[in-house]
Backbone atoms as SQL, in Angstrom:
CREATE TABLE atoms (id INTEGER PRIMARY KEY, chain TEXT, resi INTEGER, resn TEXT, atom TEXT, x REAL, y REAL, z REAL);
INSERT INTO atoms VALUES
  (1, 'A', 1, 'MET', 'N', 0.489, -1.435, 0.159),
  (2, 'A', 1, 'MET', 'CA', 0.234, -0.640, 0.126),
  (3, 'A', 1, 'MET', 'C', 0.363, 1.557, 0.262),
  (4, 'A', 2, 'SER', 'N', 0.077, 2.084, -0.643),
  (5, 'A', 2, 'SER', 'CA', 0.785, 3.731, -0.864),
  (6, 'A', 2, 'SER', 'C', -0.302, 4.080, -0.377),
  (7, 'A', 3, 'THR', 'N', 0.876, 5.838, -0.205),
  (8, 'A', 3, 'THR', 'CA', -0.503, 6.340, 0.365),
  (9, 'A', 3, 'THR', 'C', 0.398, 8.079, -0.324),
  (10, 'A', 4, 'TYR', 'N', -1.116, 8.840, -1.206),
  (11, 'A', 4, 'TYR', 'CA', -0.165, 9.655, -2.022),
  (12, 'A', 4, 'TYR', 'C', -0.668, 11.254, -1.181),
  (13, 'A', 5, 'THR', 'N', -0.444, 12.063, -1.233),
  (14, 'A', 5, 'THR', 'CA', -0.881, 13.926, -0.898),
  (15, 'A', 5, 'THR', 'C', -1.245, 13.448, -1.769),
  (16, 'A', 6, 'VAL', 'N', -2.909, 13.850, -2.545),
  (17, 'A', 6, 'VAL', 'CA', -3.270, 14.761, -3.379),
  (18, 'A', 6, 'VAL', 'C', -3.879, 15.953, -4.141),
  (19, 'A', 7, 'GLY', 'N', -3.818, 16.389, -3.156),
  (20, 'A', 7, 'GLY', 'CA', -3.675, 18.358, -3.078),
  (21, 'A', 7, 'GLY', 'C', -4.736, 18.475, -2.603),
  (22, 'A', 8, 'GLN', 'N', -5.724, 19.459, -2.272),
  (23, 'A', 8, 'GLN', 'CA', -6.276, 20.557, -1.176),
  (24, 'A', 8, 'GLN', 'C', -8.047, 20.080, -1.336),
  (25, 'A', 9, 'LEU', 'N', -8.612, 20.047, -0.212),
  (26, 'A', 9, 'LEU', 'CA', -9.689, 19.696, -0.689),
  (27, 'A', 9, 'LEU', 'C', -10.237, 20.779, -1.146),
  (28, 'A', 10, 'SER', 'N', -10.085, 22.164, -0.459),
  (29, 'A', 10, 'SER', 'CA', -10.566, 23.429, -1.100),
  (30, 'A', 10, 'SER', 'C', -10.403, 23.107, -2.819),
  (31, 'A', 11, 'GLN', 'N', -9.760, 22.501, -2.835),
  (32, 'A', 11, 'GLN', 'CA', -9.821, 22.170, -4.798),
  (33, 'A', 11, 'GLN', 'C', -10.575, 21.955, -5.853),
  (34, 'A', 12, 'ILE', 'N', -11.445, 21.134, -4.538),
  (35, 'A', 12, 'ILE', 'CA', -12.738, 20.250, -5.107),
  (36, 'A', 12, 'ILE', 'C', -14.234, 21.167, -4.581),
  (37, 'A', 13, 'PRO', 'N', -15.387, 21.972, -5.417),
  (38, 'A', 13, 'PRO', 'CA', -16.605, 22.144, -4.576),
  (39, 'A', 13, 'PRO', 'C', -17.222, 20.903, -3.993),
  (40, 'A', 14, 'ALA', 'N', -18.253, 21.572, -3.179),
  (41, 'A', 14, 'ALA', 'CA', -18.549, 20.104, -2.889),
  (42, 'A', 14, 'ALA', 'C', -19.905, 19.908, -3.880),
  (43, 'A', 15, 'GLY', 'N', -20.188, 18.313, -4.420),
  (44, 'A', 15, 'GLY', 'CA', -20.614, 18.251, -5.060),
  (45, 'A', 15, 'GLY', 'C', -19.943, 18.167, -6.078),
  (46, 'A', 16, 'GLU', 'N', -18.808, 17.643, -6.555),
  (47, 'A', 16, 'GLU', 'CA', -17.612, 17.143, -7.775),
  (48, 'A', 16, 'GLU', 'C', -16.975, 16.780, -7.415),
  (49, 'A', 17, 'GLY', 'N', -15.920, 16.614, -7.560),
  (50, 'A', 17, 'GLY', 'CA', -14.736, 15.258, -8.687),
  (51, 'A', 17, 'GLY', 'C', -14.062, 16.701, -9.215),
  (52, 'A', 18, 'ARG', 'N', -12.679, 15.213, -9.187),
  (53, 'A', 18, 'ARG', 'CA', -11.283, 16.015, -9.727),
  (54, 'A', 18, 'ARG', 'C', -10.771, 14.712, -9.830),
  (55, 'A', 19, 'GLU', 'N', -9.886, 14.446, -11.185),
  (56, 'A', 19, 'GLU', 'CA', -8.892, 13.676, -11.271),
  (57, 'A', 19, 'GLU', 'C', -7.484, 14.277, -11.022),
  (58, 'A', 20, 'PHE', 'N', -6.589, 13.491, -10.334),
  (59, 'A', 20, 'PHE', 'CA', -5.535, 13.722, -9.661),
  (60, 'A', 20, 'PHE', 'C', -4.988, 12.342, -10.650),
  (61, 'A', 21, 'ASN', 'N', -3.598, 12.595, -10.813),
  (62, 'A', 21, 'ASN', 'CA', -2.222, 11.296, -11.281),
  (63, 'A', 21, 'ASN', 'C', -1.358, 11.094, -10.642),
  (64, 'A', 22, 'VAL', 'N', -1.042, 10.860, -9.758),
  (65, 'A', 22, 'VAL', 'CA', -0.146, 10.432, -9.039),
  (66, 'A', 22, 'VAL', 'C', 1.054, 9.309, -9.431),
  (67, 'A', 23, 'ASP', 'N', 2.232, 9.884, -9.851),
  (68, 'A', 23, 'ASP', 'CA', 2.988, 7.707, -9.998),
  (69, 'A', 23, 'ASP', 'C', 2.289, 7.713, -11.274),
  (70, 'A', 24, 'GLY', 'N', 1.598, 7.677, -11.572),
  (71, 'A', 24, 'GLY', 'CA', 0.910, 7.429, -12.907),
  (72, 'A', 24, 'GLY', 'C', -0.397, 6.316, -12.678),
  (73, 'A', 25, 'ILE', 'N', -0.401, 7.042, -11.627),
  (74, 'A', 25, 'ILE', 'CA', -1.806, 6.354, -10.913),
  (75, 'A', 25, 'ILE', 'C', -2.799, 7.467, -11.318),
  (76, 'A', 26, 'ALA', 'N', -4.170, 7.243, -12.030),
  (77, 'A', 26, 'ALA', 'CA', -5.091, 7.818, -12.180),
  (78, 'A', 26, 'ALA', 'C', -6.058, 7.837, -10.855),
  (79, 'A', 27, 'ILE', 'N', -6.595, 8.912, -10.168),
  (80, 'A', 27, 'ILE', 'CA', -7.191, 8.875, -8.809),
  (81, 'A', 27, 'ILE', 'C', -8.084, 10.050, -9.231),
  (82, 'A', 28, 'ALA', 'N', -10.522, 10.084, -8.891),
  (83, 'A', 28, 'ALA', 'CA', -10.551, 10.296, -9.327),
  (84, 'A', 28, 'ALA', 'C', -10.847, 10.282, -7.362),
  (85, 'A', 29, 'VAL', 'N', -11.037, 11.871, -6.969),
  (86, 'A', 29, 'VAL', 'CA', -11.400, 11.916, -5.330),
  (87, 'A', 29, 'VAL', 'C', -12.858, 13.486, -6.203),
  (88, 'A', 30, 'PHE', 'N', -13.604, 12.369, -4.641),
  (89, 'A', 30, 'PHE', 'CA', -14.930, 13.616, -4.721),
  (90, 'A', 30, 'PHE', 'C', -15.446, 14.191, -3.608),
  (91, 'A', 31, 'HIS', 'N', -15.161, 15.365, -3.344),
  (92, 'A', 31, 'HIS', 'CA', -16.595, 16.223, -2.084),
  (93, 'A', 31, 'HIS', 'C', -17.177, 15.513, -2.318),
  (94, 'A', 32, 'ALA', 'N', -18.295, 15.214, -1.082),
  (95, 'A', 32, 'ALA', 'CA', -20.306, 15.436, -1.986),
  (96, 'A', 32, 'ALA', 'C', -20.355, 16.232, -0.828),
  (97, 'A', 33, 'ARG', 'N', -21.748, 16.477, -1.078),
  (98, 'A', 33, 'ARG', 'CA', -22.579, 17.987, -0.778),
  (99, 'A', 33, 'ARG', 'C', -22.355, 18.118, 0.929),
  (100, 'A', 34, 'ASN', 'N', -22.816, 15.908, 1.218),
  (101, 'A', 34, 'ASN', 'CA', -22.610, 16.063, 3.022),
  (102, 'A', 34, 'ASN', 'C', -21.528, 16.213, 3.406),
  (103, 'A', 35, 'GLY', 'N', -19.812, 16.514, 3.019),
  (104, 'A', 35, 'GLY', 'CA', -18.685, 16.624, 3.296),
  (105, 'A', 35, 'GLY', 'C', -17.748, 15.546, 3.124),
  (106, 'A', 36, 'LYS', 'N', -18.688, 14.440, 3.094),
  (107, 'A', 36, 'LYS', 'CA', -17.238, 13.536, 2.792),
  (108, 'A', 36, 'LYS', 'C', -16.901, 12.901, 1.785),
  (109, 'A', 37, 'VAL', 'N', -15.658, 11.782, 1.410),
  (110, 'A', 37, 'VAL', 'CA', -14.914, 12.540, 0.130),
  (111, 'A', 37, 'VAL', 'C', -14.533, 11.258, 0.244),
  (112, 'A', 38, 'TYR', 'N', -14.651, 11.057, -1.228),
  (113, 'A', 38, 'TYR', 'CA', -14.820, 9.245, -1.351),
  (114, 'A', 38, 'TYR', 'C', -14.029, 9.599, -2.919),
  (115, 'A', 39, 'ALA', 'N', -12.489, 8.465, -2.986),
  (116, 'A', 39, 'ALA', 'CA', -11.966, 8.389, -4.094),
  (117, 'A', 39, 'ALA', 'C', -11.703, 7.246, -4.818),
  (118, 'A', 40, 'SER', 'N', -11.610, 6.832, -6.301),
  (119, 'A', 40, 'SER', 'CA', -11.986, 5.833, -7.160),
  (120, 'A', 40, 'SER', 'C', -10.679, 6.373, -8.349),
  (121, 'A', 41, 'GLN', 'N', -10.635, 4.660, -9.080),
  (122, 'A', 41, 'GLN', 'CA', -10.222, 5.260, -9.990),
  (123, 'A', 41, 'GLN', 'C', -11.303, 6.031, -10.839),
  (124, 'A', 42, 'ALA', 'N', -10.084, 6.345, -12.086),
  (125, 'A', 42, 'ALA', 'CA', -10.751, 7.885, -12.169),
  (126, 'A', 42, 'ALA', 'C', -10.844, 7.456, -13.967),
  (127, 'A', 43, 'LYS', 'N', -11.132, 6.321, -14.044),
  (128, 'A', 43, 'LYS', 'CA', -12.460, 5.893, -15.765),
  (129, 'A', 43, 'LYS', 'C', -13.507, 4.539, -15.089),
  (130, 'A', 44, 'CYS', 'N', -14.370, 5.288, -16.247),
  (131, 'A', 44, 'CYS', 'CA', -15.409, 3.648, -15.656),
  (132, 'A', 44, 'CYS', 'C', -15.172, 2.675, -17.028),
  (133, 'A', 45, 'PRO', 'N', -15.457, 1.569, -15.666),
  (134, 'A', 45, 'PRO', 'CA', -14.946, 0.300, -17.013),
  (135, 'A', 45, 'PRO', 'C', -14.814, -0.258, -17.895),
  (136, 'A', 46, 'HIS', 'N', -16.575, 1.038, -18.490),
  (137, 'A', 46, 'HIS', 'CA', -18.467, 1.147, -19.278),
  (138, 'A', 46, 'HIS', 'C', -17.121, 0.836, -20.498),
  (139, 'A', 47, 'LEU', 'N', -16.987, 2.257, -20.726),
  (140, 'A', 47, 'LEU', 'CA', -16.819, 2.830, -21.474),
  (141, 'A', 47, 'LEU', 'C', -15.597, 3.850, -21.417),
  (142, 'A', 48, 'ASN', 'N', -14.586, 4.077, -20.663),
  (143, 'A', 48, 'ASN', 'CA', -13.228, 4.751, -20.176),
  (144, 'A', 48, 'ASN', 'C', -14.068, 5.902, -19.694),
  (145, 'A', 49, 'GLY', 'N', -15.483, 6.338, -19.206),
  (146, 'A', 49, 'GLY', 'CA', -15.099, 7.740, -18.981),
  (147, 'A', 49, 'GLY', 'C', -15.494, 8.640, -18.008),
  (148, 'A', 50, 'PRO', 'N', -14.964, 9.552, -18.003),
  (149, 'A', 50, 'PRO', 'CA', -14.580, 9.996, -17.194),
  (150, 'A', 50, 'PRO', 'C', -15.071, 10.642, -15.605),
  (151, 'A', 51, 'LEU', 'N', -14.838, 9.326, -14.313),
  (152, 'A', 51, 'LEU', 'CA', -15.869, 9.498, -13.705),
  (153, 'A', 51, 'LEU', 'C', -15.668, 11.023, -12.970),
  (154, 'A', 52, 'ALA', 'N', -15.239, 11.714, -12.126),
  (155, 'A', 52, 'ALA', 'CA', -14.741, 12.421, -11.889),
  (156, 'A', 52, 'ALA', 'C', -15.308, 13.599, -12.533),
  (157, 'A', 53, 'ASP', 'N', -15.805, 13.478, -13.487),
  (158, 'A', 53, 'ASP', 'CA', -17.073, 14.508, -14.527),
  (159, 'A', 53, 'ASP', 'C', -18.561, 13.701, -14.134),
  (160, 'A', 54, 'GLY', 'N', -18.863, 13.175, -13.957),
  (161, 'A', 54, 'GLY', 'CA', -19.972, 12.485, -13.433),
  (162, 'A', 54, 'GLY', 'C', -21.188, 13.008, -12.532),
  (163, 'A', 55, 'ILE', 'N', -22.194, 12.831, -12.323),
  (164, 'A', 55, 'ILE', 'CA', -22.947, 13.632, -11.314),
  (165, 'A', 55, 'ILE', 'C', -22.677, 12.050, -10.441),
  (166, 'A', 56, 'LEU', 'N', -22.780, 13.427, -9.281),
  (167, 'A', 56, 'LEU', 'CA', -22.368, 12.986, -7.556),
  (168, 'A', 56, 'LEU', 'C', -23.455, 13.495, -7.142),
  (169, 'A', 57, 'GLY', 'N', -24.804, 11.662, -6.407),
  (170, 'A', 57, 'GLY', 'CA', -25.813, 12.127, -6.042),
  (171, 'A', 57, 'GLY', 'C', -24.908, 11.598, -4.328),
  (172, 'A', 58, 'GLY', 'N', -24.467, 11.815, -3.505),
  (173, 'A', 58, 'GLY', 'CA', -25.106, 11.119, -1.933),
  (174, 'A', 58, 'GLY', 'C', -23.081, 10.507, -2.151),
  (175, 'A', 59, 'SER', 'N', -23.155, 9.260, -1.740),
  (176, 'A', 59, 'SER', 'CA', -22.171, 8.222, -2.380),
  (177, 'A', 59, 'SER', 'C', -22.164, 7.830, -3.784),
  (178, 'A', 60, 'ILE', 'N', -23.603, 8.412, -4.605),
  (179, 'A', 60, 'ILE', 'CA', -23.439, 7.206, -6.025),
  (180, 'A', 60, 'ILE', 'C', -22.811, 8.361, -6.657),
  (181, 'A', 61, 'ILE', 'N', -21.636, 7.954, -8.121),
  (182, 'A', 61, 'ILE', 'CA', -21.813, 8.530, -9.145),
  (183, 'A', 61, 'ILE', 'C', -21.714, 8.384, -10.406),
  (184, 'A', 62, 'MET', 'N', -22.002, 9.260, -10.998),
  (185, 'A', 62, 'MET', 'CA', -23.280, 8.153, -12.355),
  (186, 'A', 62, 'MET', 'C', -21.523, 8.933, -13.664),
  (187, 'A', 63, 'CYS', 'N', -21.410, 7.811, -14.338),
  (188, 'A', 63, 'CYS', 'CA', -20.592, 8.702, -15.376),
  (189, 'A', 63, 'CYS', 'C', -21.184, 9.299, -16.259),
  (190, 'A', 64, 'PRO', 'N', -20.487, 10.544, -17.069),
  (191, 'A', 64, 'PRO', 'CA', -21.132, 10.846, -17.539),
  (192, 'A', 64, 'PRO', 'C', -21.358, 10.626, -19.350),
  (193, 'A', 65, 'LEU', 'N', -20.795, 9.389, -19.572),
  (194, 'A', 65, 'LEU', 'CA', -20.535, 8.749, -20.998),
  (195, 'A', 65, 'LEU', 'C', -22.454, 7.959, -21.047),
  (196, 'A', 66, 'HIS', 'N', -22.337, 6.664, -20.309),
  (197, 'A', 66, 'HIS', 'CA', -23.815, 5.988, -20.294),
  (198, 'A', 66, 'HIS', 'C', -24.475, 5.933, -19.054),
  (199, 'A', 67, 'ALA', 'N', -24.197, 6.991, -18.253),
  (200, 'A', 67, 'ALA', 'CA', -25.295, 7.150, -17.090),
  (201, 'A', 67, 'ALA', 'C', -24.604, 5.805, -16.080),
  (202, 'A', 68, 'ARG', 'N', -24.059, 5.180, -16.520),
  (203, 'A', 68, 'ARG', 'CA', -23.630, 3.875, -15.005),
  (204, 'A', 68, 'ARG', 'C', -23.182, 4.507, -13.967),
  (205, 'A', 69, 'LYS', 'N', -24.026, 4.228, -13.382),
  (206, 'A', 69, 'LYS', 'CA', -23.799, 4.636, -11.442),
  (207, 'A', 69, 'LYS', 'C', -22.837, 3.182, -10.658),
  (208, 'A', 70, 'TYR', 'N', -22.274, 4.027, -10.008),
  (209, 'A', 70, 'TYR', 'CA', -21.475, 3.385, -8.942),
  (210, 'A', 70, 'TYR', 'C', -21.717, 3.814, -7.836),
  (211, 'A', 71, 'ASP', 'N', -21.909, 3.083, -6.530),
  (212, 'A', 71, 'ASP', 'CA', -21.623, 3.358, -5.164),
  (213, 'A', 71, 'ASP', 'C', -20.260, 3.724, -5.053),
  (214, 'A', 72, 'LEU', 'N', -19.741, 4.531, -4.518),
  (215, 'A', 72, 'LEU', 'CA', -18.007, 5.330, -3.818),
  (216, 'A', 72, 'LEU', 'C', -17.561, 4.886, -2.305),
  (217, 'A', 73, 'SER', 'N', -18.335, 4.342, -1.875),
  (218, 'A', 73, 'SER', 'CA', -19.014, 4.228, -0.799),
  (219, 'A', 73, 'SER', 'C', -17.836, 2.497, -1.130),
  (220, 'A', 74, 'ASN', 'N', -18.396, 1.577, -2.084),
  (221, 'A', 74, 'ASN', 'CA', -17.955, 0.373, -1.452),
  (222, 'A', 74, 'ASN', 'C', -17.264, 0.318, -3.269),
  (223, 'A', 75, 'GLY', 'N', -17.229, 0.595, -4.408),
  (224, 'A', 75, 'GLY', 'CA', -17.627, 0.256, -5.672),
  (225, 'A', 75, 'GLY', 'C', -18.863, -0.399, -6.008),
  (226, 'A', 76, 'MET', 'N', -19.640, -0.271, -6.352),
  (227, 'A', 76, 'MET', 'CA', -20.318, -1.550, -6.081),
  (228, 'A', 76, 'MET', 'C', -20.974, -0.639, -7.410),
  (229, 'A', 77, 'SER', 'N', -21.134, -1.650, -8.196),
  (230, 'A', 77, 'SER', 'CA', -22.068, -0.999, -9.464),
  (231, 'A', 77, 'SER', 'C', -23.880, -0.523, -9.196),
  (232, 'A', 78, 'GLN', 'N', -23.889, -0.118, -9.347),
  (233, 'A', 78, 'GLN', 'CA', -25.679, -0.259, -9.241),
  (234, 'A', 78, 'GLN', 'C', -26.544, -0.943, -10.573),
  (235, 'A', 79, 'GLN', 'N', -26.359, -1.346, -10.823),
  (236, 'A', 79, 'GLN', 'CA', -25.964, -1.767, -12.473),
  (237, 'A', 79, 'GLN', 'C', -26.430, -3.529, -12.778),
  (238, 'A', 80, 'GLY', 'N', -25.924, -3.599, -11.018),
  (239, 'A', 80, 'GLY', 'CA', -25.344, -5.604, -11.381),
  (240, 'A', 80, 'GLY', 'C', -24.451, -5.947, -12.221),
  (241, 'A', 81, 'ASP', 'N', -23.785, -5.130, -12.620),
  (242, 'A', 81, 'ASP', 'CA', -21.837, -5.678, -13.818),
  (243, 'A', 81, 'ASP', 'C', -20.641, -4.682, -12.492),
  (244, 'A', 82, 'CYS', 'N', -19.786, -5.212, -13.764),
  (245, 'A', 82, 'CYS', 'CA', -18.385, -4.755, -12.489),
  (246, 'A', 82, 'CYS', 'C', -18.504, -3.836, -11.709),
  (247, 'A', 83, 'GLY', 'N', -18.118, -3.436, -10.692),
  (248, 'A', 83, 'GLY', 'CA', -18.291, -2.765, -10.320),
  (249, 'A', 83, 'GLY', 'C', -16.551, -1.576, -10.556),
  (250, 'A', 84, 'ILE', 'N', -16.166, -0.659, -9.373),
  (251, 'A', 84, 'ILE', 'CA', -14.978, 0.234, -9.456),
  (252, 'A', 84, 'ILE', 'C', -13.833, 0.252, -8.403),
  (253, 'A', 85, 'GLU', 'N', -12.955, -0.218, -8.983),
  (254, 'A', 85, 'GLU', 'CA', -11.850, 0.280, -7.423),
  (255, 'A', 85, 'GLU', 'C', -12.095, 1.282, -7.314),
  (256, 'A', 86, 'THR', 'N', -12.423, 1.350, -5.055),
  (257, 'A', 86, 'THR', 'CA', -11.782, 2.736, -4.434),
  (258, 'A', 86, 'THR', 'C', -11.130, 2.605, -3.036),
  (259, 'A', 87, 'TYR', 'N', -10.506, 3.588, -3.258),
  (260, 'A', 87, 'TYR', 'CA', -9.417, 3.689, -2.654),
  (261, 'A', 87, 'TYR', 'C', -10.015, 4.269, -0.883),
  (262, 'A', 88, 'PRO', 'N', -9.259, 3.596, 0.330),
  (263, 'A', 88, 'PRO', 'CA', -9.629, 4.860, 1.302),
  (264, 'A', 88, 'PRO', 'C', -9.155, 6.376, 1.511),
  (265, 'A', 89, 'VAL', 'N', -9.314, 6.536, 1.490),
  (266, 'A', 89, 'VAL', 'CA', -9.210, 8.567, 1.332),
  (267, 'A', 89, 'VAL', 'C', -9.359, 9.534, 2.872),
  (268, 'A', 90, 'GLU', 'N', -8.650, 10.210, 2.874),
  (269, 'A', 90, 'GLU', 'CA', -8.933, 10.448, 4.332),
  (270, 'A', 90, 'GLU', 'C', -8.722, 12.218, 4.067),
  (271, 'A', 91, 'VAL', 'N', -8.990, 13.611, 5.330),
  (272, 'A', 91, 'VAL', 'CA', -8.513, 14.775, 4.386),
  (273, 'A', 91, 'VAL', 'C', -7.956, 15.763, 6.978),
  (274, 'A', 92, 'THR', 'N', -6.867, 15.540, 6.154),
  (275, 'A', 92, 'THR', 'CA', -6.225, 16.206, 6.726),
  (276, 'A', 92, 'THR', 'C', -6.179, 17.003, 7.833),
  (277, 'A', 93, 'SER', 'N', -6.617, 17.681, 9.073),
  (278, 'A', 93, 'SER', 'CA', -6.873, 19.161, 9.967),
  (279, 'A', 93, 'SER', 'C', -6.561, 20.489, 8.834),
  (280, 'A', 94, 'SER', 'N', -5.252, 20.120, 8.346),
  (281, 'A', 94, 'SER', 'CA', -5.344, 21.421, 7.375),
  (282, 'A', 94, 'SER', 'C', -5.458, 21.687, 5.232),
  (283, 'A', 95, 'GLY', 'N', -6.493, 20.739, 5.382),
  (284, 'A', 95, 'GLY', 'CA', -7.478, 20.375, 4.635),
  (285, 'A', 95, 'GLY', 'C', -6.528, 19.274, 3.317),
  (286, 'A', 96, 'GLN', 'N', -5.541, 18.794, 3.617),
  (287, 'A', 96, 'GLN', 'CA', -4.724, 17.777, 2.543),
  (288, 'A', 96, 'GLN', 'C', -5.874, 15.949, 2.268),
  (289, 'A', 97, 'ILE', 'N', -5.410, 16.114, 1.211),
  (290, 'A', 97, 'ILE', 'CA', -6.324, 14.958, 0.737),
  (291, 'A', 97, 'ILE', 'C', -5.103, 13.851, 0.980),
  (292, 'A', 98, 'ILE', 'N', -5.471, 13.550, 1.347),
  (293, 'A', 98, 'ILE', 'CA', -4.705, 11.533, 1.511),
  (294, 'A', 98, 'ILE', 'C', -5.135, 10.503, 0.877),
  (295, 'A', 99, 'VAL', 'N', -4.818, 9.246, -0.269),
  (296, 'A', 99, 'VAL', 'CA', -5.193, 8.299, -0.543),
  (297, 'A', 99, 'VAL', 'C', -4.508, 7.371, -0.790),
  (298, 'A', 100, 'THR', 'N', -5.366, 6.164, -0.047),
  (299, 'A', 100, 'THR', 'CA', -3.818, 5.439, -0.218),
  (300, 'A', 100, 'THR', 'C', -4.800, 3.804, -1.236),
  (301, 'A', 101, 'VAL', 'N', -3.287, 3.213, -2.411),
  (302, 'A', 101, 'VAL', 'CA', -4.083, 2.813, -2.880),
  (303, 'A', 101, 'VAL', 'C', -2.430, 1.052, -2.691),
  (304, 'A', 102, 'LYS', 'N', -3.628, 0.521, -3.964),
  (305, 'A', 102, 'LYS', 'CA', -2.435, -0.342, -3.489),
  (306, 'A', 102, 'LYS', 'C', -2.065, -0.876, -5.016),
  (307, 'A', 103, 'GLU', 'N', -0.847, -1.645, -4.543),
  (308, 'A', 103, 'GLU', 'CA', 0.815, -1.525, -5.461),
  (309, 'A', 103, 'GLU', 'C', 0.245, -2.424, -6.390),
  (310, 'A', 104, 'THR', 'N', -0.898, -2.244, -6.991),
  (311, 'A', 104, 'THR', 'CA', -1.735, -3.344, -7.878),
  (312, 'A', 104, 'THR', 'C', -2.615, -2.585, -9.126),
  (313, 'A', 105, 'ALA', 'N', -2.068, -1.121, -8.280),
  (314, 'A', 105, 'ALA', 'CA', -3.654, -0.033, -8.876),
  (315, 'A', 105, 'ALA', 'C', -3.184, -0.084, -9.716),
  (316, 'A', 106, 'ALA', 'N', -4.360, 0.380, -10.870),
  (317, 'A', 106, 'ALA', 'CA', -4.226, -0.198, -12.789),
  (318, 'A', 106, 'ALA', 'C', -3.646, 2.021, -13.346),
  (319, 'A', 107, 'VAL', 'N', -2.106, 1.295, -13.604),
  (320, 'A', 107, 'VAL', 'CA', -1.975, 2.915, -14.363),
  (321, 'A', 107, 'VAL', 'C', -2.179, 3.332, -15.442),
  (322, 'A', 108, 'ALA', 'N', -2.802, 4.803, -15.330),
  (323, 'A', 108, 'ALA', 'CA', -3.432, 5.310, -15.809),
  (324, 'A', 108, 'ALA', 'C', -3.079, 5.222, -17.592);
């Protein structure tokens, strides 16, 4: 496992996501309107849509290409097909976003 500081929470408006690339790994980080922060793989497994550009509702992200929905709290697909990789994420008291990624994470 590796931990990465990807940026400041202030870079992501509430209700939106942003994509960060760290050591060749593309990570989407989401700032839910309820204050929770989630991290996942950056591309939808369906057609490689940019998940960070999707519509976020609670912990559910909807891919902007074909409306596939994924629960960011566990990576499960809402359609019953393949899910997405999610990563543990924390925000420090200074607002730094820290994501923990498995060594086998897909390279961007």
